[in-house]
C-alpha positions in Angstrom: 55.9 -2.9 18.2 54.5 0.4 19.2 52.7 -0.9 22.2 55.7 -2.7 23.7 56.7 0.5 25.6 53.8 0.0 27.9 55.1 -3.5 29.1 55.6 -3.5 32.8 58.5 -5.3 34.6 58.6 -7.4 37.7 57.1 -10.7 38.5 58.3 -14.2 39.0 61.5 -15.8 37.8 61.9 -13.6 34.8 60.9 -10.4 36.6 58.6 -9.6 33.6 54.8 -9.0 33.6 54.0 -11.8 31.1 50.2 -11.2 31.2 50.6 -7.7 30.1 53.1 -8.8 27.4 50.6 -11.3 26.0 47.8 -8.7 26.0 50.0 -6.3 24.1 50.9 -9.0 21.6 47.2 -10.0 21.1 46.1 -6.4 20.8 47.8 -6.2 17.4 45.8 -9.2 16.3 42.6 -7.8 17.8 43.0 -4.7 15.7 42.9 -6.9 12.5 39.7 -8.6 13.7 38.1 -5.2 14.6 38.8 -3.8 11.2 37.0 -6.8 9.6 34.1 -6.4 12.0 33.8 -2.7 11.2 33.8 -3.5 7.5 30.9 -5.9 8.1 29.0 -3.4 10.1 29.3 -1.0 7.2 27.9 -3.7 5.0 25.0 -4.1 7.4 24.3 -0.3 7.4 24.2 -0.4 3.6 21.8 -3.3 3.5 19.5 -1.6 6.0 19.4 1.7 4.1 18.9 -0.1 0.8 15.9 -2.0 2.2 14.3 1.3 3.1 15.1 2.9 -0.2 14.0 -0.2 -2.1 10.6 -0.1 -0.5 10.2 3.6 -1.5 11.1 3.0 -5.1 8.8 -0.1 -5.4 5.9 1.9 -3.8 6.4 4.6 -6.4 6.5 2.0 -9.2 3.4 0.2 -7.9 1.3 3.3 -7.3 2.3 6.4 -9.2 3.9 4.8 -12.2 1.1 2.3 -12.6 -1.5 5.1 -12.4 0.4 7.1 -15.1 -0.2 4.3 -17.5 -4.0 4.6 -17.3 -5.6 6.7 -20.0 -8.8 7.3 -18.0 -6.8 9.3 -15.4 -6.1 12.1 -17.9 -9.4 12.5 -19.7 -11.7 13.5 -17.0 -15.1 15.1 -17.0 -17.1 17.1 -14.4 -20.7 16.0 -14.2 -23.3 17.8 -12.2 -27.1 17.6 -11.7 -29.1 20.8 -11.3 -31.6 19.0 -9.1 -30.0 16.1 -7.2 -33.3 15.5 -5.4 -34.7 14.2 -8.8 -31.6 12.3 -10.0 -27.9 12.2 -9.2 -24.9 10.8 -11.1 -23.3 7.5 -10.3 -19.6 6.6 -10.8 -18.6 5.2 -14.1 -20.5 7.8 -16.2 -18.9 8.6 -19.5 -21.4 10.9 -21.3 -20.9 13.3 -24.1 -19.9 16.8 -23.2 -22.8 19.3 -23.1 -26.2 19.7 -21.4 -28.5 16.7 -20.9 -32.2 17.2 -20.0 -33.9 14.6 -17.9 -37.5 14.3 -16.8 -38.5 11.6 -14.3 -42.1 10.6 -14.9 -42.4 7.6 -12.6 -40.1 5.7 -10.2 -39.6 1.9 -10.3 -41.4 0.2 -7.4 -41.4 -3.2 -5.8 -44.4 -5.5 -5.7 -45.8 -5.3 -2.1 -48.6 -6.6 0.1 -49.8 -5.7 3.6 -51.8 -7.8 5.9 -55.0 -6.7 7.7 -54.8 -5.8 11.4 -53.4 -8.7 13.4 -55.0 -10.2 16.5 -55.3 -13.5 18.3 -58.3 -15.8 18.1 -59.5 -14.2 21.3 -59.3 -10.7 19.7 -56.3 -9.7 21.7 -53.5 -7.5 20.4 -50.4 -9.4 19.2 -47.1 -9.2 20.9 -43.6 -10.4 20.1 -44.4 -13.6 21.9 -47.6 -14.3 20.0 -47.4 -17.7 18.3 -49.2 -19.1 15.2 -51.2 -21.3 17.6 -52.4 -18.1 19.3 -53.5 -16.9 15.9 -55.3 -20.2 15.2 -53.0 -20.9 12.3 -51.0 -23.9 13.4 -50.2 -26.3 10.6 -51.9 -23.9 8.1 -50.4 -22.9 4.8 -49.2 -19.7 3.3 -48.8 -19.8 -0.5 -46.8 -17.4 -2.7 -47.2 -17.8 -6.5 -44.8 -16.1 -8.9 -43.3 -16.4 -12.3 -39.8 -17.8 -12.7 -37.2 -16.4 -15.2 -38.8 -18.5 -18.0 -42.3 -17.1 -17.3 -43.6 -20.3 -15.7 -45.8 -20.0 -12.6 -44.3 -21.5 -9.5 -45.8 -21.8 -6.0 -44.0 -21.8 -2.7 -46.0 -23.2 0.3 -44.9 -22.3 3.8 -46.5 -24.3 6.7 -46.8 -22.6 10.1 -45.7 -24.6 13.2 -47.7 -24.1 16.3 -44.9 -22.7 18.5 -43.6 -20.3 15.9 -43.9 -16.6 16.7 -45.1 -14.2 14.0 -41.4 -13.0 13.6 -40.0 -16.5 13.2 -42.8 -17.3 10.7 -42.0 -14.4 8.4 -38.3 -15.3 8.7 -39.3 -18.7 7.4 -41.1 -17.0 4.5 -37.9 -15.0 3.7 -35.8 -18.2 3.8 -38.2 -20.2 1.6 -38.4 -17.5 -1.1 -34.6 -16.7 -1.2 -33.2 -17.2 -4.6 -36.7 -17.5 -6.1 -38.9 -14.5 -5.6 -36.8 -13.0 -2.8 -39.4 -11.6 -0.6 -38.6 -9.1 2.2 -40.9 -9.8 5.2 -41.4 -7.9 8.4 -43.7 -7.9 11.4 -44.7 -4.5 12.7 -45.9 -5.3 16.2 -46.8 -1.7 17.1 -49.1 -1.3 14.1 -50.1 -5.0 14.1 -49.2 -5.6 10.4 -47.1 -7.9 8.3 -45.4 -6.2 5.3 -44.2 -8.1 2.3 -42.2 -6.8 -0.7 -40.0 -8.0 -3.5 -36.3 -7.1 -3.3 -36.4 -6.2 -7.0 -38.3 -3.4 -8.6 -40.1 -3.4 -11.9 -43.2 -4.8 -13.6 -41.7 -8.3 -13.7 -41.6 -8.4 -10.0 -45.0 -9.7 -9.0 -46.6 -12.3 -6.7 -50.0 -13.6 -5.6 -50.9 -14.9 -2.1 -53.3 -17.7 -1.2 -53.9 -20.3 1.5 -55.6 -20.2 4.9 -52.9 -18.0 6.5 -53.1 -15.3 3.7 -56.9 -15.2 4.1 -56.8 -15.2 7.9 -54.3 -12.4 8.1 -56.3 -10.3 5.7 -53.9 -10.2 2.7 -55.4 -9.4 -0.6 -55.6 -12.4 -3.0 -55.1 -10.4 -6.2 -51.7 -10.1 -8.0 -49.3 -7.7 -6.4 -47.3 -6.0 -9.1 -44.2 -3.8 -9.2 -43.8 -0.9 -11.6 -41.1 0.3 -14.0 -39.4 3.6 -13.9 -40.3 6.0 -16.7 -38.2 8.9 -17.8 -37.6 11.1 -20.8 -34.1 12.0 -22.0 -33.5 15.2 -24.0 -37.2 15.4 -25.0 -37.2 12.0 -26.7 -39.7 9.2 -26.2 -40.3 7.8 -22.8 -37.7 5.2 -21.6 -38.6 2.4 -19.2 -36.4 0.6 -16.6 -37.1 -2.1 -14.0 -34.7 -0.2 -11.7 -34.2 3.3 -10.5 -30.5 3.0 -11.5 -30.6 3.7 -15.2 -28.1 4.2 -18.0 -28.6 6.4 -21.0 -26.1 7.8 -23.4 -23.1 7.2 -21.1 -24.9 8.6 -18.0 -25.3 6.3 -15.0 -28.1 7.8 -12.9 -30.0 7.2 -9.7 -33.6 8.3 -10.2 -34.9 9.6 -6.8 -38.1 11.6 -7.4 -40.6 12.7 -10.1 -39.5 15.9 -11.7 -36.9 17.5 -14.0 -33.2 18.1 -13.9 -30.4 19.3 -16.1 -27.2 17.4 -16.2 -24.1 19.4 -17.2 -21.0 17.6 -18.6 -17.8 19.5 -18.9 -14.1 18.7 -19.3 -12.5 18.6 -15.8 -9.2 20.1 -16.5 -8.5 20.7 -12.8 -8.8 17.0 -12.0 -6.6 16.0 -14.9 -4.1 18.6 -14.0 -4.0 17.4 -10.4 -3.4 13.8 -11.6 -0.3 15.0 -13.4 1.0 17.2 -10.7 0.4 14.6 -8.0 2.6 12.2 -9.9 5.3 14.9 -10.3 5.2 15.7 -6.6 5.7 12.1 -5.6 8.4 11.7 -8.2 10.3 14.8 -7.0 10.1 13.7 -3.4 11.7 10.3 -4.3 14.3 11.7 -6.7 15.3 14.5 -4.3 16.0 12.0 -1.6 18.0 9.9 -3.9 20.0 12.8 -5.3 20.7 14.2 -1.7 21.9 10.8 -0.6 24.2 10.3 -3.6 25.8 13.7 -3.3 25.8 14.0 0.5 28.6 16.3 1.8 30.9 14.7 4.3 32.9 17.1 6.4 36.7 16.7 6.3 36.7 16.0 10.0 34.4 13.0 9.5 35.9 11.4 6.4 37.7 8.8 8.4 34.7 7.8 10.5 34.1 4.1 10.9 31.7 1.9 12.8 32.5 1.7 16.5 34.0 -1.4 18.1 32.4 -2.7 21.3 35.3 -1.2 23.3 34.9 2.2 21.7 31.2 2.2 22.4 31.9 1.6 26.1 34.0 4.8 26.2 31.1 6.9 24.8 27.6 8.0 25.9 24.6 6.3 24.4 23.5 9.6 22.7 27.0 10.0 21.2 27.0 6.4 19.9 23.5 6.9 18.3 24.6 10.2 16.7 27.8 8.5 15.4 25.8 5.6 13.8 23.3 8.0 12.2 26.1 9.9 10.5 27.4 6.7 9.1 23.9 5.7 7.9 23.5 9.0 6.1 26.6 8.5 3.9 25.8 4.9 2.8 24.7 6.1 -0.7 27.5 8.5 -1.3 28.2 8.0 -5.1 26.3 4.7 -5.0 26.4 3.3 -8.6 23.1 1.5 -8.4 21.2 4.5 -7.1 22.9 6.7 -9.6 21.7 4.4 -12.4 18.1 4.5 -11.2 18.0 8.3 -11.0 19.6 8.6 -14.4 17.2 6.1 -16.0 14.1 7.7 -14.5 15.2 11.2 -15.7 16.1 10.0 -19.2 12.8 8.0 -19.5 10.8 11.1 -18.6 12.6 13.6 -20.8 13.4 11.5 -23.9 10.3 9.5 -24.4 8.6 10.7 -27.6 5.2 10.2 -29.2 5.4 10.8 -33.0 2.5 12.3 -34.9 1.0 13.7 -31.7 0.6 17.3 -32.8 2.7 19.7 -30.8 2.8 17.5 -27.7 5.5 15.0 -28.5 7.8 15.4 -25.5 7.3 16.2 -21.8 9.0 19.6 -22.4 6.2 20.5 -24.9 3.9 20.5 -21.8 6.2 22.9 -20.0 7.6 20.2 -17.8 11.4 20.5 -17.5 14.2 19.1 -15.3 16.4 21.2 -13.1 20.1 22.2 -12.9 22.6 19.5 -12.0 24.8 22.2 -10.5 22.1 22.9 -7.9 21.6 19.1 -7.2 18.3 19.2 -9.0 19.2 17.5 -12.3 16.3 15.0 -12.2 13.7 17.2 -10.4 10.8 18.2 -12.6 9.5 21.8 -12.7 6.1 22.8 -14.2 5.9 26.1 -16.0 3.4 28.5 -14.4 2.8 26.3 -11.3 3.2 28.2 -8.0 4.2 25.1 -6.2 6.1 23.1 -8.8 7.3 25.9 -11.0 10.4 26.9 -9.1 12.4 29.4 -11.3 9.8 28.8 -14.0 6.7 29.8 -11.9 6.2 33.1 -13.8 5.9 31.4 -17.2 2.6 30.5 -19.0 1.1 27.2 -17.8 1.5 25.0 -20.9 0.2 21.9 -19.1 -3.2 23.5 -18.3 -3.4 24.9 -21.8 -2.7 21.5 -23.3 -5.3 19.8 -21.1 -7.9 22.4 -22.2 -7.2 22.3 -25.9 -6.1 18.7 -26.6 -6.5 16.3 -23.6 -6.3 13.2 -25.8 -2.8 14.2 -27.0 -1.7 14.9 -23.5 -3.0 11.4 -22.5 -1.1 9.7 -25.3 2.2 11.3 -24.3 1.8 10.7 -20.5 0.6 7.2 -20.8 3.4 6.3 -23.1 5.9 7.8 -20.6 4.2 5.8 -17.9 4.5 2.6 -19.9 8.2 3.2 -20.6 9.0 4.1 -17.0 7.1 1.0 -15.8 9.0 -1.2 -18.3 12.4 0.2 -17.3 11.8 -0.1 -13.6 10.5 -3.6 -14.1 13.8 -4.5 -15.9 15.8 -3.0 -13.0 14.2 -5.3 -10.4 14.2 -8.6 -12.3 15.7 -11.5 -10.5 19.3 -12.2 -11.4 22.3 -14.1 -9.9 23.1 -10.8 -8.1 19.7 -9.6 -6.9 16.3 -10.9 -5.8 13.0 -10.1 -7.6 11.7 -6.7 -6.7 15.1 -5.6 -5.6 16.8 -2.6 -7.1 20.2 -3.4 -5.6 22.5 -6.5 -5.5 21.1 -7.9 -2.3 22.3 -11.4 -3.0 25.9 -10.1 -3.3 25.6 -8.1 -0.1 24.3 -11.1 1.9 27.1 -13.3 0.6 29.7 -10.7 1.3 28.4 -10.4 4.9 28.4 -14.2 5.3 31.9 -14.6 4.0 33.2 -11.9 6.2 31.6 -13.4 9.3 33.2 -16.7 8.5 36.6 -15.0 8.0 36.2 -13.2 11.4 35.3 -16.6 13.0 38.4 -18.2 11.6 40.6 -15.3 12.8 39.2 -15.4 16.3 39.9 -19.2 16.5 43.4 -18.5 15.4 43.8 -15.8 18.0 42.7 -18.2 20.7 45.3 -20.7 19.5 48.0 -17.9 19.3 47.3 -16.7 22.8 47.4 -20.3 24.2 50.8 -20.8 22.4 52.2 -17.5 23.9 51.1 -18.6 27.4 52.8 -22.0 27.0 56.0 -20.4 25.7 56.2 -17.9 28.6 55.4 -20.7 31.0 58.2 -22.7 29.6 60.5 -19.7 29.8 59.5 -19.1 33.5 60.2 -22.8 34.3 63.6 -22.7 32.6 64.6 -19.4 34.4 63.4 -20.8 37.7 65.5 -23.9 37.3 68.6 -21.8 36.3 68.1 -19.5 39.3 67.9 -22.6 41.5 71.1 -24.1 40.1 72.9 -20.7 40.4 71.8 -20.4 44.0 73.1 -24.0 44.8 76.5 -23.3 43.2 76.8 -20.0 45.2 76.1 -21.9 48.4 78.7 -24.6 47.6 81.4 -22.0 46.7 80.7 -20.2 49.9 81.2 -23.4 52.0 84.6 -24.0 50.4 86.0 -20.7 51.8 
């Protein structure tokens, strides 16, 4: 053995350093175990890197690819109001392109009632501590009459307790009317008034007050009625609405004041273009990282690098150990078949998906979106003609994508959503649960875990055998020492006897 030259001599009966000999003999076995441990550490590095990469691919699948499938993301309009003080536009509007004229004649209002000036029975100003007893209204009733959804009159009676403050009484009114007429009620101590109003606007929102409390507090006993909003659209007849949030011809509007405004609806090519290029940017970031990891260049001097054993780590600084491990992590995906397959599938899906009978926009390339040069490690990267950021070597060409979105956004939508559907379908197939991988996993994680477990068991068995082997060596050397010691003793006795015979 190569290490035997380092065995030292001297000692007991044999004159040999048996401890050093045993260490040298076991060192050979330890090398075998260390090789297995390093192999399992490499397995661990691969699993760690795949978990991170898996999360990135799934995020892209769940966000960008899912968004690419939605048609509404590519047919966008820009809607503006010339007078947002009169009306502004709510989300969800899908009006016809062009100019829309709107005149707000009246706003929708709630049904409301206000009390007279509040004071105690002694003519004193009310405070937050004033009770219904102080108002002379203990055990009196406050009646609210309204019409239910079927048009039938209903009356709610609220009785005042003696120790209730004005505030707690109006809270009781709110609670009793909840889900029925839904009155908002408030006590304004500073101005000595109680204000009542329905939550809903419109002519159907109405109520009438009666009872001793209503009379004593100076509420009017006639019907309190709300009002409908009234507006004219494009010079047509007057439309009515029980709310100031109205919908007309695809426009969702908030009416805010009486007056006129012009609503302009145009194709929003910039927003649609951004939707497409944002997808490409995220795709390129992901694909570039995958391509770089697959084709990482390993210097000749580092090709034999392996994970460090515990003994090797002890001989290095913490910074050097960290740098060593980082270098090993960086090369985990070198020529990885699973990652290669995903990159190839994504590139093929984007470039080969076709929409027949879609005019001149049947392929991604017809929109001026092309892949790069494999020789430059950009085979799956997408470039956009005429785009200063994404154009690369094609930046000085006409921007076909913007032209297509201007002239035929529906055709662009058909192509891109089909690509999105196909990419979603193919990525879904890649992460189906199988005997080799878990659901939502793009690599054979089950295989990696089983390989790690099996290797750990193999290492455990080898270490048990090493302990048995070392114990056997020690017993054998001990027996040898005893035999030599006995032989030496016998030899010494014979020498003594022969010396006595002279």
